[in-house]
VMD Tcl script that draws the C-alpha trace (Angstrom):
set ca {
  {7.36 15.01 21.76}
  {3.79 15.83 20.80}
  {1.00 13.99 22.54}
  {-2.75 14.16 22.29}
  {-5.57 13.02 20.10}
  {-4.04 12.44 16.66}
  {-6.86 12.63 14.15}
  {-5.86 12.33 10.53}
  {-8.09 13.95 7.95}
  {-6.11 13.49 4.73}
  {-4.03 10.42 3.87}
  {-1.94 10.37 0.71}
  {0.07 7.34 -0.37}
  {2.97 7.33 -2.78}
  {3.07 4.59 -5.38}
  {6.44 3.52 -3.99}
  {5.64 0.87 -1.39}
  {8.52 -1.33 -0.34}
  {8.65 -5.09 -0.77}
  {6.33 -6.87 1.63}
  {6.55 -10.33 3.11}
  {2.74 -10.54 3.02}
  {0.99 -9.14 -0.07}
  {-1.66 -6.48 0.44}
  {-5.18 -7.17 -0.80}
  {-6.17 -5.39 -4.00}
  {-9.50 -4.28 -5.42}
  {-10.06 -7.83 -6.69}
  {-8.47 -9.89 -3.87}
  {-8.73 -10.27 -0.10}
  {-6.96 -12.14 2.69}
  {-8.02 -15.62 3.76}
  {-6.51 -17.82 6.47}
  {-5.47 -21.09 4.80}
  {-5.96 -23.03 8.07}
  {-9.41 -21.98 9.29}
  {-10.94 -20.03 6.39}
  {-11.24 -16.70 8.26}
  {-11.86 -13.79 5.87}
  {-12.50 -10.91 8.27}
  {-10.26 -10.73 11.39}
  {-6.48 -10.32 11.27}
  {-3.75 -8.71 13.37}
  {-1.43 -6.85 11.00}
  {2.08 -5.83 12.05}
  {3.35 -3.09 9.76}
  {6.20 -0.61 9.67}
  {5.60 2.75 8.04}
  {7.60 5.82 7.28}
  {5.30 8.82 6.98}
  {5.45 12.57 6.58}
  {2.70 14.33 8.51}
  {1.42 17.90 8.51}
  {0.58 18.54 12.16}
  {-1.59 21.50 13.13}
  {-1.47 22.60 16.76}
  {-4.45 24.59 17.99}
  {-3.95 27.54 20.31}
  {-4.23 25.24 23.34}
  {-1.41 23.11 21.91}
  {-3.53 20.09 20.98}
  {-2.13 18.41 17.83}
  {-4.18 17.27 14.84}
  {-2.70 15.46 11.84}
  {-4.25 17.15 8.82}
  {-2.24 15.42 6.11}
  {-0.33 12.15 6.09}
  {1.84 10.91 3.24}
  {3.06 7.31 3.41}
  {6.64 7.29 2.10}
  {7.20 3.56 2.60}
  {5.29 0.72 4.21}
  {6.12 -2.89 4.98}
  {3.68 -5.55 6.16}
  {5.79 -7.67 8.49}
  {3.21 -10.27 9.49}
  {-0.48 -11.06 9.40}
  {-1.92 -13.24 12.17}
  {-5.37 -14.82 12.02}
  {-7.53 -13.71 14.96}
  {-9.55 -16.93 14.89}
  {-6.82 -19.59 15.02}
  {-3.64 -17.51 15.73}
  {-1.94 -18.82 12.60}
  {0.95 -16.68 11.32}
  {2.23 -16.90 7.75}
  {-0.87 -18.84 6.69}
  {-2.66 -15.91 5.08}
  {-3.22 -16.12 1.35}
  {-4.81 -13.89 -1.26}
  {-8.10 -15.08 -2.73}
  {-10.49 -13.47 -5.21}
  {-13.21 -11.22 -3.81}
  {-16.77 -12.28 -4.63}
  {-17.95 -10.53 -7.78}
  {-14.45 -9.24 -8.54}
  {-14.74 -10.51 -12.12}
  {-18.04 -8.67 -12.71}
}
mol new
graphics top color blue
foreach p $ca { graphics top sphere $p radius 0.5 }
foreach p [lrange $ca 0 end-1] q [lrange $ca 1 end] { graphics top cylinder $p $q radius 0.2 }
display resetview
């Protein structure tokens, strides 16, 4: 098993992302806690399947140089302010209609 400082420099994502229980924000939407109104602090639990190109330097230290997300599932989003789970909704971003 490789250990060390895993620094990714290139992240590629396939268009095929699996069905999520919590929708991801888009360019025109963002998350908002329906209970307290928080817009900025969330704990996100996600499962990902990735393919990584790992480069080991001569000392054996690994560095992820490319990462391709094959599939990703957001399992839960918890509000950091009030600890609410499953209360996150998508709302429009300010100026998204401009």
